[in-house]
N, CA, C and O atoms as CSV, one atom per row, in Angstrom:
chain,resi,resn,atom,element,x,y,z
A,1,MET,N,N,-8.858,-13.619,28.543
A,1,MET,CA,C,-7.888,-12.534,28.446
A,1,MET,C,C,-8.408,-11.353,29.260
A,1,MET,O,O,-9.608,-11.076,29.258
A,2,ASP,N,N,-7.521,-10.665,29.948
A,2,ASP,CA,C,-7.994,-9.535,30.747
A,2,ASP,C,C,-8.193,-8.288,29.874
A,2,ASP,O,O,-7.651,-8.203,28.772
A,3,ILE,N,N,-8.961,-7.339,30.366
A,3,ILE,CA,C,-9.394,-6.178,29.597
A,3,ILE,C,C,-8.214,-5.332,29.123
A,3,ILE,O,O,-8.260,-4.765,28.032
A,4,LYS,N,N,-7.155,-5.241,29.936
A,4,LYS,CA,C,-5.987,-4.460,29.525
A,4,LYS,C,C,-5.282,-5.112,28.335
A,4,LYS,O,O,-4.799,-4.425,27.434
A,5,LYS,N,N,-5.229,-6.438,28.343
A,5,LYS,CA,C,-4.594,-7.165,27.227
A,5,LYS,C,C,-5.447,-7.048,25.962
A,5,LYS,O,O,-4.918,-6.874,24.864
A,6,ILE,N,N,-6.764,-7.142,26.123
A,6,ILE,CA,C,-7.662,-6.997,24.969
A,6,ILE,C,C,-7.511,-5.602,24.371
A,6,ILE,O,O,-7.380,-5.446,23.157
A,7,PHE,N,N,-7.530,-4.588,25.240
A,7,PHE,CA,C,-7.373,-3.226,24.757
A,7,PHE,C,C,-6.040,-3.064,24.029
A,7,PHE,O,O,-5.992,-2.510,22.930
A,8,GLY,N,N,-4.969,-3.542,24.636
A,8,GLY,CA,C,-3.636,-3.406,24.047
A,8,GLY,C,C,-3.521,-4.081,22.694
A,8,GLY,O,O,-2.944,-3.524,21.760
A,9,ALA,N,N,-4.073,-5.286,22.590
A,9,ALA,CA,C,-4.022,-6.015,21.314
A,9,ALA,C,C,-4.797,-5.262,20.232
A,9,ALA,O,O,-4.359,-5.185,19.084
A,10,ASN,N,N,-5.943,-4.713,20.604
A,10,ASN,CA,C,-6.744,-3.969,19.629
A,10,ASN,C,C,-6.086,-2.645,19.255
A,10,ASN,O,O,-6.121,-2.247,18.091
A,11,LEU,N,N,-5.495,-1.969,20.213
A,11,LEU,CA,C,-4.792,-0.727,19.912
A,11,LEU,C,C,-3.680,-1.001,18.895
A,11,LEU,O,O,-3.537,-0.274,17.912
A,12,ARG,N,N,-2.906,-2.040,19.136
A,12,ARG,CA,C,-1.826,-2.420,18.218
A,12,ARG,C,C,-2.395,-2.752,16.835
A,12,ARG,O,O,-1.859,-2.315,15.816
A,13,LYS,N,N,-3.489,-3.531,16.809
A,13,LYS,CA,C,-4.094,-3.934,15.536
A,13,LYS,C,C,-4.544,-2.720,14.731
A,13,LYS,O,O,-4.217,-2.609,13.549
A,14,TYR,N,N,-5.288,-1.809,15.354
A,14,TYR,CA,C,-5.793,-0.644,14.625
A,14,TYR,C,C,-4.668,0.318,14.238
A,14,TYR,O,O,-4.724,0.949,13.182
A,15,ARG,N,N,-3.661,0.428,15.082
A,15,ARG,CA,C,-2.507,1.276,14.747
A,15,ARG,C,C,-1.800,0.739,13.512
A,15,ARG,O,O,-1.473,1.498,12.599
A,16,LYS,N,N,-1.562,-0.575,13.483
A,16,LYS,CA,C,-0.874,-1.192,12.349
A,16,LYS,C,C,-1.725,-1.159,11.085
A,16,LYS,O,O,-1.196,-0.976,9.989
A,17,GLU,N,N,-3.048,-1.334,11.225
A,17,GLU,CA,C,-3.930,-1.260,10.062
A,17,GLU,C,C,-3.844,0.105,9.388
A,17,GLU,O,O,-4.066,0.223,8.182
A,18,ARG,N,N,-3.523,1.128,10.164
A,18,ARG,CA,C,-3.415,2.488,9.627
A,18,ARG,C,C,-1.971,2.862,9.320
A,18,ARG,O,O,-1.651,4.023,9.064
A,19,SER,N,N,-1.107,1.850,9.350
A,19,SER,CA,C,0.321,2.014,9.035
A,19,SER,C,C,0.984,3.106,9.860
A,19,SER,O,O,1.775,3.897,9.345
A,20,LEU,N,N,0.652,3.139,11.142
A,20,LEU,CA,C,1.259,4.103,12.053
A,20,LEU,C,C,2.258,3.391,12.953
A,20,LEU,O,O,1.996,2.289,13.436
A,21,SER,N,N,3.389,4.017,13.173
A,21,SER,CA,C,4.344,3.496,14.154
A,21,SER,C,C,3.864,3.918,15.540
A,21,SER,O,O,2.983,4.766,15.673
A,22,GLN,N,N,4.454,3.317,16.562
A,22,GLN,CA,C,4.134,3.747,17.921
A,22,GLN,C,C,4.493,5.222,18.099
A,22,GLN,O,O,3.782,5.964,18.776
A,23,GLU,N,N,5.584,5.631,17.495
A,23,GLU,CA,C,6.018,7.022,17.599
A,23,GLU,C,C,4.989,7.972,16.981
A,23,GLU,O,O,4.673,9.013,17.557
A,24,GLN,N,N,4.474,7.605,15.810
A,24,GLN,CA,C,3.487,8.456,15.132
A,24,GLN,C,C,2.193,8.543,15.935
A,24,GLN,O,O,1.618,9.621,16.083
A,25,LEU,N,N,1.742,7.404,16.449
A,25,LEU,CA,C,0.526,7.409,17.250
A,25,LEU,C,C,0.726,8.240,18.519
A,25,LEU,O,O,-0.147,9.016,18.908
A,26,ALA,N,N,1.868,8.071,19.147
A,26,ALA,CA,C,2.159,8.821,20.369
A,26,ALA,C,C,2.115,10.326,20.093
A,26,ALA,O,O,1.551,11.091,20.876
A,27,GLU,N,N,2.705,10.738,18.993
A,27,GLU,CA,C,2.719,12.158,18.646
A,27,GLU,C,C,1.306,12.685,18.397
A,27,GLU,O,O,0.938,13.753,18.886
A,28,LYS,N,N,0.522,11.931,17.636
A,28,LYS,CA,C,-0.845,12.358,17.312
A,28,LYS,C,C,-1.744,12.395,18.550
A,28,LYS,O,O,-2.642,13.233,18.645
A,29,ALA,N,N,-1.500,11.483,19.499
A,29,ALA,CA,C,-2.335,11.407,20.695
A,29,ALA,C,C,-1.776,12.246,21.846
A,29,ALA,O,O,-2.440,12.419,22.868
A,30,GLY,N,N,-0.571,12.762,21.682
A,30,GLY,CA,C,0.013,13.607,22.713
A,30,GLY,C,C,0.500,12.862,23.944
A,30,GLY,O,O,0.419,13.373,25.060
A,31,VAL,N,N,1.010,11.641,23.735
A,31,VAL,CA,C,1.562,10.856,24.844
A,31,VAL,C,C,2.949,10.357,24.451
A,31,VAL,O,O,3.380,10.542,23.313
A,32,SER,N,N,3.637,9.733,25.380
A,32,SER,CA,C,4.970,9.220,25.092
A,32,SER,C,C,4.896,7.868,24.385
A,32,SER,O,O,3.907,7.143,24.495
A,33,VAL,N,N,5.945,7.555,23.670
A,33,VAL,CA,C,6.055,6.257,23.006
A,33,VAL,C,C,6.048,5.154,24.058
A,33,VAL,O,O,5.475,4.086,23.844
A,34,LYS,N,N,6.683,5.417,25.187
A,34,LYS,CA,C,6.730,4.445,26.287
A,34,LYS,C,C,5.302,4.116,26.754
A,34,LYS,O,O,4.993,2.964,27.055
A,35,HIS,N,N,4.447,5.130,26.811
A,35,HIS,CA,C,3.061,4.910,27.244
A,35,HIS,C,C,2.302,4.057,26.222
A,35,HIS,O,O,1.528,3.178,26.601
A,36,ILE,N,N,2.520,4.310,24.941
A,36,ILE,CA,C,1.886,3.490,23.897
A,36,ILE,C,C,2.329,2.040,24.062
A,36,ILE,O,O,1.507,1.125,24.001
A,37,GLY,N,N,3.622,1.833,24.271
A,37,GLY,CA,C,4.141,0.478,24.468
A,37,GLY,C,C,3.519,-0.210,25.670
A,37,GLY,O,O,3.184,-1.393,25.610
A,38,ALA,N,N,3.362,0.534,26.769
A,38,ALA,CA,C,2.761,-0.029,27.984
A,38,ALA,C,C,1.291,-0.372,27.752
A,38,ALA,O,O,0.802,-1.384,28.254
A,39,LEU,N,N,0.591,0.464,26.997
A,39,LEU,CA,C,-0.816,0.176,26.689
A,39,LEU,C,C,-0.928,-1.055,25.805
A,39,LEU,O,O,-1.755,-1.931,26.058
A,40,GLU,N,N,-0.100,-1.127,24.769
A,40,GLU,CA,C,-0.165,-2.261,23.849
A,40,GLU,C,C,0.230,-3.577,24.505
A,40,GLU,O,O,-0.259,-4.637,24.114
A,41,SER,N,N,1.097,-3.517,25.485
A,41,SER,CA,C,1.513,-4.749,26.172
A,41,SER,C,C,0.516,-5.169,27.251
A,41,SER,O,O,0.577,-6.288,27.761
A,42,GLY,N,N,-0.403,-4.263,27.594
A,42,GLY,CA,C,-1.384,-4.573,28.624
A,42,GLY,C,C,-0.893,-4.313,30.029
A,42,GLY,O,O,-1.548,-4.702,30.996
A,43,SER,N,N,0.257,-3.659,30.159
A,43,SER,CA,C,0.757,-3.373,31.502
A,43,SER,C,C,0.228,-2.052,32.051
A,43,SER,O,O,0.425,-1.736,33.224
A,44,SER,N,N,-0.442,-1.286,31.197
A,44,SER,CA,C,-1.056,-0.023,31.614
A,44,SER,C,C,-2.449,0.030,31.002
A,44,SER,O,O,-2.744,-0.687,30.045
A,45,PHE,N,N,-3.306,0.887,31.561
A,45,PHE,CA,C,-4.655,0.989,31.023
A,45,PHE,C,C,-4.946,2.410,30.589
A,45,PHE,O,O,-4.394,3.361,31.142
A,46,VAL,N,N,-5.783,2.548,29.633
A,46,VAL,CA,C,-6.098,3.826,28.996
A,46,VAL,C,C,-7.047,4.664,29.857
A,46,VAL,O,O,-7.926,4.125,30.531
A,47,SER,N,N,-6.862,5.974,29.827
A,47,SER,CA,C,-7.810,6.883,30.476
A,47,SER,C,C,-8.936,7.182,29.480
A,47,SER,O,O,-8.794,6.942,28.281
A,48,ALA,N,N,-10.033,7.696,29.980
A,48,ALA,CA,C,-11.160,8.039,29.110
A,48,ALA,C,C,-10.756,9.096,28.090
A,48,ALA,O,O,-11.144,9.017,26.924
A,49,GLU,N,N,-9.979,10.084,28.525
A,49,GLU,CA,C,-9.554,11.155,27.627
A,49,GLU,C,C,-8.670,10.618,26.507
A,49,GLU,O,O,-8.833,10.992,25.345
A,50,LEU,N,N,-7.733,9.739,26.859
A,50,LEU,CA,C,-6.836,9.179,25.853
A,50,LEU,C,C,-7.604,8.249,24.918
A,50,LEU,O,O,-7.311,8.191,23.724
A,51,LEU,N,N,-8.568,7.533,25.443
A,51,LEU,CA,C,-9.409,6.685,24.598
A,51,LEU,C,C,-10.090,7.538,23.531
A,51,LEU,O,O,-10.139,7.146,22.365
A,52,GLN,N,N,-10.609,8.685,23.913
A,52,GLN,CA,C,-11.228,9.603,22.944
A,52,GLN,C,C,-10.232,10.004,21.870
A,52,GLN,O,O,-10.572,10.047,20.688
A,53,ASP,N,N,-9.003,10.298,22.277
A,53,ASP,CA,C,-7.969,10.675,21.306
A,53,ASP,C,C,-7.684,9.532,20.339
A,53,ASP,O,O,-7.570,9.749,19.133
A,54,PHE,N,N,-7.569,8.305,20.871
A,54,PHE,CA,C,-7.316,7.156,19.999
A,54,PHE,C,C,-8.469,6.951,19.017
A,54,PHE,O,O,-8.242,6.635,17.849
A,55,CYS,N,N,-9.686,7.127,19.481
A,55,CYS,CA,C,-10.848,6.989,18.600
A,55,CYS,C,C,-10.757,7.983,17.447
A,55,CYS,O,O,-11.002,7.627,16.294
A,56,ALA,N,N,-10.406,9.220,17.759
A,56,ALA,CA,C,-10.309,10.262,16.737
A,56,ALA,C,C,-9.147,9.996,15.779
A,56,ALA,O,O,-9.305,10.105,14.563
A,57,VAL,N,N,-7.998,9.653,16.319
A,57,VAL,CA,C,-6.803,9.447,15.489
A,57,VAL,C,C,-6.945,8.212,14.606
A,57,VAL,O,O,-6.579,8.239,13.431
A,58,LEU,N,N,-7.477,7.130,15.172
A,58,LEU,CA,C,-7.549,5.866,14.442
A,58,LEU,C,C,-8.879,5.662,13.720
A,58,LEU,O,O,-9.012,4.742,12.913
A,59,GLY,N,N,-9.865,6.516,14.008
A,59,GLY,CA,C,-11.167,6.383,13.357
A,59,GLY,C,C,-11.897,5.116,13.756
A,59,GLY,O,O,-12.522,4.459,12.923
A,60,VAL,N,N,-11.816,4.777,15.033
A,60,VAL,CA,C,-12.408,3.536,15.542
A,60,VAL,C,C,-13.344,3.877,16.699
A,60,VAL,O,O,-12.962,4.638,17.588
A,61,PRO,N,N,-14.568,3.329,16.708
A,61,PRO,CA,C,-15.456,3.550,17.854
A,61,PRO,C,C,-14.847,2.952,19.128
A,61,PRO,O,O,-14.154,1.936,19.072
A,62,ALA,N,N,-15.103,3.575,20.250
A,62,ALA,CA,C,-14.491,3.172,21.520
A,62,ALA,C,C,-14.717,1.693,21.843
A,62,ALA,O,O,-13.798,1.009,22.293
A,63,HIS,N,N,-15.921,1.207,21.617
A,63,HIS,CA,C,-16.194,-0.179,22.028
A,63,HIS,C,C,-15.390,-1.206,21.233
A,63,HIS,O,O,-15.226,-2.336,21.692
A,64,PHE,N,N,-14.886,-0.844,20.056
A,64,PHE,CA,C,-14.072,-1.777,19.276
A,64,PHE,C,C,-12.774,-2.135,19.994
A,64,PHE,O,O,-12.242,-3.228,19.804
A,65,PHE,N,N,-12.266,-1.226,20.811
A,65,PHE,CA,C,-11.024,-1.492,21.526
A,65,PHE,C,C,-11.193,-2.559,22.606
A,65,PHE,O,O,-10.207,-3.111,23.094
A,66,PHE,N,N,-12.434,-2.850,22.977
A,66,PHE,CA,C,-12.686,-3.773,24.083
A,66,PHE,C,C,-13.305,-5.096,23.637
A,66,PHE,O,O,-13.739,-5.893,24.468
A,67,MET,N,N,-13.346,-5.325,22.338
A,67,MET,CA,C,-13.935,-6.551,21.813
A,67,MET,C,C,-12.846,-7.572,21.503
A,67,MET,O,O,-11.848,-7.264,20.851
A,68,GLU,N,N,-13.059,-8.795,21.987
A,68,GLU,CA,C,-12.135,-9.867,21.640
A,68,GLU,C,C,-12.422,-10.296,20.215
A,68,GLU,O,O,-13.579,-10.365,19.800
A,69,GLU,N,N,-11.375,-10.583,19.472
A,69,GLU,CA,C,-11.512,-10.983,18.070
A,69,GLU,C,C,-12.462,-12.170,17.937
A,69,GLU,O,O,-13.261,-12.227,17.002
A,70,SER,N,N,-12.376,-13.105,18.862
A,70,SER,CA,C,-13.210,-14.311,18.786
A,70,SER,C,C,-14.687,-14.010,19.020
A,70,SER,O,O,-15.541,-14.834,18.694
A,71,SER,N,N,-15.005,-12.828,19.586
A,71,SER,CA,C,-16.409,-12.505,19.842
A,71,SER,C,C,-17.100,-11.894,18.629
A,71,SER,O,O,-18.311,-11.678,18.643
A,72,ILE,N,N,-16.332,-11.617,17.582
A,72,ILE,CA,C,-16.908,-11.025,16.376
A,72,ILE,C,C,-17.224,-12.159,15.416
A,72,ILE,O,O,-16.319,-12.771,14.850
A,73,ASP,N,N,-18.492,-12.436,15.235
A,73,ASP,CA,C,-18.934,-13.522,14.371
A,73,ASP,C,C,-19.674,-12.952,13.178
A,73,ASP,O,O,-20.801,-12.472,13.301
A,74,LEU,N,N,-19.034,-13.008,12.028
A,74,LEU,CA,C,-19.661,-12.479,10.822
A,74,LEU,C,C,-20.316,-13.569,9.981
A,74,LEU,O,O,-20.835,-13.292,8.900
A,75,ALA,N,N,-20.294,-14.810,10.472
A,75,ALA,CA,C,-20.914,-15.892,9.724
A,75,ALA,C,C,-22.395,-15.602,9.540
A,75,ALA,O,O,-23.115,-15.353,10.507
A,76,GLY,N,N,-22.833,-15.635,8.320
A,76,GLY,CA,C,-24.235,-15.395,8.034
A,76,GLY,C,C,-24.631,-13.932,8.065
A,76,GLY,O,O,-25.808,-13.607,7.906
A,77,PHE,N,N,-23.670,-13.045,8.266
A,77,PHE,CA,C,-23.978,-11.614,8.299
A,77,PHE,C,C,-24.329,-11.177,6.885
A,77,PHE,O,O,-23.585,-11.471,5.950
A,78,PRO,N,N,-25.439,-10.484,6.712
A,78,PRO,CA,C,-25.922,-10.167,5.352
A,78,PRO,C,C,-25.158,-9.000,4.716
A,78,PRO,O,O,-25.726,-7.936,4.474
A,79,LEU,N,N,-23.855,-9.213,4.446
A,79,LEU,CA,C,-23.041,-8.141,3.886
A,79,LEU,C,C,-23.543,-7.712,2.513
A,79,LEU,O,O,-23.531,-6.523,2.193
A,80,GLY,N,N,-23.981,-8.660,1.704
A,80,GLY,CA,C,-24.519,-8.311,0.388
A,80,GLY,C,C,-25.746,-7.425,0.512
A,80,GLY,O,O,-25.918,-6.482,-0.261
A,81,GLN,N,N,-26.581,-7.720,1.465
A,81,GLN,CA,C,-27.789,-6.921,1.693
A,81,GLN,C,C,-27.422,-5.513,2.154
A,81,GLN,O,O,-28.020,-4.537,1.701
A,82,ILE,N,N,-26.457,-5.404,3.038
A,82,ILE,CA,C,-26.006,-4.101,3.505
A,82,ILE,C,C,-25.423,-3.308,2.341
A,82,ILE,O,O,-25.680,-2.111,2.212
A,83,ASP,N,N,-24.640,-3.971,1.497
A,83,ASP,CA,C,-24.058,-3.313,0.328
A,83,ASP,C,C,-25.157,-2.765,-0.582
A,83,ASP,O,O,-25.032,-1.653,-1.095
A,84,GLN,N,N,-26.214,-3.519,-0.785
A,84,GLN,CA,C,-27.330,-3.064,-1.617
A,84,GLN,C,C,-28.018,-1.845,-1.006
A,84,GLN,O,O,-28.365,-0.905,-1.720
A,85,ILE,N,N,-28.209,-1.857,0.281
A,85,ILE,CA,C,-28.858,-0.732,0.962
A,85,ILE,C,C,-28.004,0.527,0.824
A,85,ILE,O,O,-28.511,1.597,0.485
A,86,VAL,N,N,-26.705,0.390,1.090
A,86,VAL,CA,C,-25.806,1.537,0.996
A,86,VAL,C,C,-25.764,2.060,-0.432
A,86,VAL,O,O,-25.812,3.270,-0.653
A,87,HIS,N,N,-25.675,1.161,-1.396
A,87,HIS,CA,C,-25.651,1.564,-2.810
A,87,HIS,C,C,-26.929,2.329,-3.159
A,87,HIS,O,O,-26.874,3.360,-3.829
A,88,GLY,N,N,-28.068,1.828,-2.710
A,88,GLY,CA,C,-29.337,2.507,-2.966
A,88,GLY,C,C,-29.382,3.887,-2.344
A,88,GLY,O,O,-29.877,4.833,-2.957
A,89,LEU,N,N,-28.867,4.007,-1.131
A,89,LEU,CA,C,-28.832,5.309,-0.464
A,89,LEU,C,C,-27.921,6.288,-1.197
A,89,LEU,O,O,-28.244,7.469,-1.325
A,90,LEU,N,N,-26.795,5.796,-1.671
A,90,LEU,CA,C,-25.877,6.668,-2.407
A,90,LEU,C,C,-26.515,7.177,-3.693
A,90,LEU,O,O,-26.390,8.357,-4.022
A,91,ILE,N,N,-27.189,6.307,-4.414
A,91,ILE,CA,C,-27.865,6.719,-5.652
A,91,ILE,C,C,-28.964,7.724,-5.335
A,91,ILE,O,O,-29.097,8.734,-6.025
A,92,ARG,N,N,-29.754,7.455,-4.295
A,92,ARG,CA,C,-30.828,8.370,-3.910
A,92,ARG,C,C,-30.273,9.744,-3.557
A,92,ARG,O,O,-30.787,10.770,-4.002
A,93,ASP,N,N,-29.209,9.745,-2.743
A,93,ASP,CA,C,-28.611,11.012,-2.330
A,93,ASP,C,C,-28.000,11.753,-3.517
A,93,ASP,O,O,-28.100,12.978,-3.597
A,94,ALA,N,N,-27.374,11.032,-4.430
A,94,ALA,CA,C,-26.801,11.668,-5.618
A,94,ALA,C,C,-27.902,12.310,-6.460
A,94,ALA,O,O,-27.716,13.405,-6.991
A,95,ASN,N,N,-29.030,11.647,-6.585
A,95,ASN,CA,C,-30.154,12.209,-7.344
A,95,ASN,C,C,-30.716,13.456,-6.664
A,95,ASN,O,O,-31.045,14.434,-7.335
A,96,ILE,N,N,-30.825,13.425,-5.353
A,96,ILE,CA,C,-31.327,14.590,-4.605
A,96,ILE,C,C,-30.394,15.784,-4.819
A,96,ILE,O,O,-30.848,16.899,-5.077
A,97,ILE,N,N,-29.103,15.540,-4.711
A,97,ILE,CA,C,-28.123,16.613,-4.890
A,97,ILE,C,C,-28.168,17.147,-6.320
A,97,ILE,O,O,-28.158,18.359,-6.535
A,98,SER,N,N,-28.215,16.258,-7.274
A,98,SER,CA,C,-28.275,16.658,-8.680
A,98,SER,C,C,-29.507,17.508,-8.957
A,98,SER,O,O,-29.413,18.543,-9.617
A,99,ASN,N,N,-30.649,17.084,-8.462
A,99,ASN,CA,C,-31.886,17.844,-8.672
A,99,ASN,C,C,-31.827,19.207,-7.999
A,99,ASN,O,O,-32.330,20.187,-8.549
A,100,GLU,N,N,-31.227,19.286,-6.832
A,100,GLU,CA,C,-31.102,20.565,-6.122
A,100,GLU,C,C,-30.192,21.516,-6.894
A,100,GLU,O,O,-30.479,22.709,-6.995
A,101,ILE,N,N,-29.103,20.992,-7.434
A,101,ILE,CA,C,-28.199,21.827,-8.232
A,101,ILE,C,C,-28.922,22.349,-9.473
A,101,ILE,O,O,-28.818,23.530,-9.807
A,102,LYS,N,N,-29.649,21.475,-10.149
A,102,LYS,CA,C,-30.403,21.898,-11.344
A,102,LYS,C,C,-31.413,22.981,-10.986
A,102,LYS,O,O,-31.564,23.959,-11.717
A,103,ARG,N,N,-32.099,22.808,-9.869
A,103,ARG,CA,C,-33.094,23.790,-9.439
A,103,ARG,C,C,-32.447,25.144,-9.174
A,103,ARG,O,O,-32.982,26.185,-9.556
A,104,LYS,N,N,-31.287,25.119,-8.514
A,104,LYS,CA,C,-30.586,26.387,-8.205
A,104,LYS,C,C,-30.062,27.048,-9.471
A,104,LYS,O,O,-30.093,28.273,-9.590
A,105,ILE,N,N,-29.583,26.253,-10.411
A,105,ILE,CA,C,-29.099,26.811,-11.679
A,105,ILE,C,C,-30.246,27.477,-12.430
A,105,ILE,O,O,-30.098,28.583,-12.951
A,106,LEU,N,N,-31.392,26.797,-12.481
A,106,LEU,CA,C,-32.571,27.385,-13.149
A,106,LEU,C,C,-33.022,28.663,-12.463
A,106,LEU,O,O,-33.362,29.643,-13.125
A,107,ALA,N,N,-33.025,28.651,-11.139
A,107,ALA,CA,C,-33.436,29.846,-10.392
A,107,ALA,C,C,-32.460,30.993,-10.652
A,107,ALA,O,O,-32.875,32.141,-10.809
A,108,PHE,N,N,-31.167,30.682,-10.697
A,108,PHE,CA,C,-30.161,31.703,-10.921
A,108,PHE,C,C,-30.266,32.259,-12.333
A,108,PHE,O,O,-30.175,33.469,-12.542
A,109,SER,N,N,-30.459,31.358,-13.309
A,109,SER,CA,C,-30.528,31.813,-14.713
A,109,SER,C,C,-31.794,32.636,-14.963
A,109,SER,O,O,-31.790,33.502,-15.838
A,110,SER,N,N,-32.875,32.390,-14.222
A,110,SER,CA,C,-34.107,33.180,-14.394
A,110,SER,C,C,-33.955,34.566,-13.814
A,110,SER,O,O,-34.679,35.480,-14.211
A,111,LEU,N,N,-33.030,34.750,-12.882
A,111,LEU,CA,C,-32.790,36.085,-12.312
A,111,LEU,C,C,-32.170,37.024,-13.343
A,111,LEU,O,O,-32.425,38.228,-13.330
A,112,GLY,N,N,-31.361,36.467,-14.230
A,112,GLY,CA,C,-30.681,37.290,-15.225
A,112,GLY,C,C,-31.571,37.634,-16.410
A,112,GLY,O,O,-31.191,38.461,-17.238
A,113,SER,N,N,-32.733,37.028,-16.511
A,113,SER,CA,C,-33.613,37.263,-17.665
A,113,SER,C,C,-34.490,38.469,-17.475
A,113,SER,O,O,-35.285,38.800,-18.354
């Protein structure tokens, strides 16, 4: 598949995943609906500036627009391990924040004494 078709298919996929119509995406990105249609069909190619806008609007890193679906292999990917790491980080960060709040409350209450 050529790069314009890959980009167009991914643009359509991410737009639909976010429940946006072509009209809504066009408005948010500041382009015409016709241009969105041309990009999604692969008959036109995206500029660097517009790519940045799509990344911001759709919340997708730029390189995701250029990846073929078949090139993404999650077989054997340690998702459970990643989930454990993220969970641990969230708990650690919550404890840090909680301790900082307690410290500030104690410092504030000692000022009034």
